[in-house]
C-alpha positions, 0 to 999 in steps of 0.5 A: 602226224597220225595220218602219216603214221597210219599211211606208213603202217598200212604200206608196210603191213600190206607188203607183209601180206603180199610176201606172206609173212602173215596171212592171218590178220588182214592188214587193213583191219590192223591199221584200222585197229590202231586208228581206233585205239588212238580214238578210244585212248584219247577219249578215256584219257580225257575222261581221266583228266576231267574226272580228276579236275572235277574232284578238285573243283568239287573240293573248292565248291564244297567250301565256297558253296558253288555248284557249277564248274567253269564249263557250266556243267552242273555238279552235285556233291553228296554229302556237301561238306569238306570232311564226310567220305565217301562222296558222290560227285555227279557231273551233268553235261545235259544236252551238251557242253562245249569245252575249251578243247573243242570237245562237246560232252553230254550226259552224266559222269558219276565219281565216288571218291573216298577222299580228296584227289591229292590225298594219298590212298584216295580212290576215285571210281568213275562211271557213265550214264548216257555220256557222250564225248562228241559222237562217241558213247562212253561206257566202262569203269575208270578207277584212279588211286592216289599212290602218293609222291614219287622221289621227284615229289610228283603225285602218282596214280594207279589207273585201271579201266575195265569194260571200257567201250566207246560206240560211234553213230554207226553202232560200232564198238571199240573195247578197251582196258588199261592198267597204268601208272600216271605221274602228274608232272606239271599243273598241280599248283593250279588245280582249277586250270586243267589245261596246263597239266602234263602227265607221264604214263607207264603201263599197258593197254589192250582191247578189241577193234570194231572189226574184231582185231585184238590189239595191245600196247605197252610202254617201253618208255613213259609217254609224256602227255600235254593237254593244251595243245593235246599231244604226246611229246615223247615216249616209246610204245610197243604195239601188237595188232593181231599177229603183227607184233614188235611194232615200235612207235617213238614219239620223241624221234617221230619214227615207227619201227616195223620188222626192224626198219624205222620210218619217219612220221610227222605232220 
């Protein structure tokens, strides 16, 4: 799906350059910026999902006197009880743990939680120490605050990412910030199984590509994420890539709209 989306975007932006609609931002760099955004977004969504999962696992571990997650990462909980907060939860993936989703994680994630994950008002701050998502080194601060249930009785979290950065093996870095509302719409009743979780995301994301192109994305309609298979089922994004603005990506209809013209994309 993403390959066809980028192919369409590349053709249209190249055409725009040739017609001198915009001669400021190189269209190749703009397409690369969107490609990199998809990567950095996936990495940080994965971090958010796994951080929440590990806080839930820690709650069970603190009562069952267990120190390992199902994926064999070593989890340390301090203080190791059910009632004392804040808690520091350290997840050590060592030299690498291959997850069910095919992703190898290594290094250390540290979460400081002011209460358990499903408690309204709890805040969970995640940082990284030499942490890698496959070949990408991950840096930044990820904060999730539990806002309580919405009118549909689904838990909502305000998620902010500051100083987000991923660096590849060529030492190229992509910078990323995020401010979204994340609504947990499926999987809450199975806290030890992350893979049946589904979320809605509303808000904004922005950053700078490895080539120095500024990008920003805002949801016109909430994005519906599933974890297994990992996919965006629906939602509309308003995208700006450098000076190219007004780009709409509609995941339900599988269309990308550029300069008022819609193009289909798919597998």
